[in-house]
N, C-alpha and C positions, 0 to 999 in steps of 0.2 A: 479602502475596498470594504464592501458588505460581507455580514457573517456568510450568508446565502452564498454569494459568490466564491469566496474563499473554501467554504464547504464543498461547493461543485467542484472546483479545482482539486482540492483534497481527494475526493472522491474519484475524479477522473485518473489522478495519478495512481491510486489504489489499484483500480482496473487496469491500468497499464503494466503496473507490475506484477499482480497476479498472473496476467496473460504471458507476460515475459517469464515467470517462473514456471508456468504450465508449458509453455514451448521448450523451455530449458531442459525440463524433465522428460518431454517427449523425445527430444534429442538425445539426451543420455541414454535413453531407451535402443537407440540405434548407434551409440558411440562406440567405435572399435579400438582405440587405444586408451590405455590406462591414464596416460597424459590428458588426452581429450576428455575423458570421465573426470579427472581430478579439475581442470579448468572449468569444467561445465557444473560441477559442484560449487566451486567457488562463487560462479556467478549467480548460481540459485541461492546462496546463502546471502550473498551481498543484497539480493532483491529481497528476502525474507526480512534481513534489518530495516529496509526501507519501507517495506509493507508495514512493520510495527511501530515505526517512528510515526508513519501517516496515520495509522490506526489510531495512536494516542493522542495525536493532534485532532483528528477529527472528532473524537470523543470529547476533547476539550472545547472544540466549538460548538458542539451539541449541548454541552453542560452549560456554556454560556447563554447559548438561545434559550434553553429552558429556565434558567435563572431570569432573563429578561422578560419571558413570556409571565413567570411568577411575578415579577414587579410589577407588570402592567395590570395585573389582576387584582392586585392588592387594593 
């Protein structure tokens, strides 16, 4: 798999997770019970962990791409 394709996949996954967290937070705003609120908070936290991991992965791919570009220009 090419770096560009992998980077696109990571970016798509990040977008999906960000939208999911946003949706979870919007639902939390209308949540009626404390148990519902707790469950939604746990889901949001799980998604934030995924976002953090994917962000780190994406930065690694970008760093690798920039390193390759530097090598080609030398």
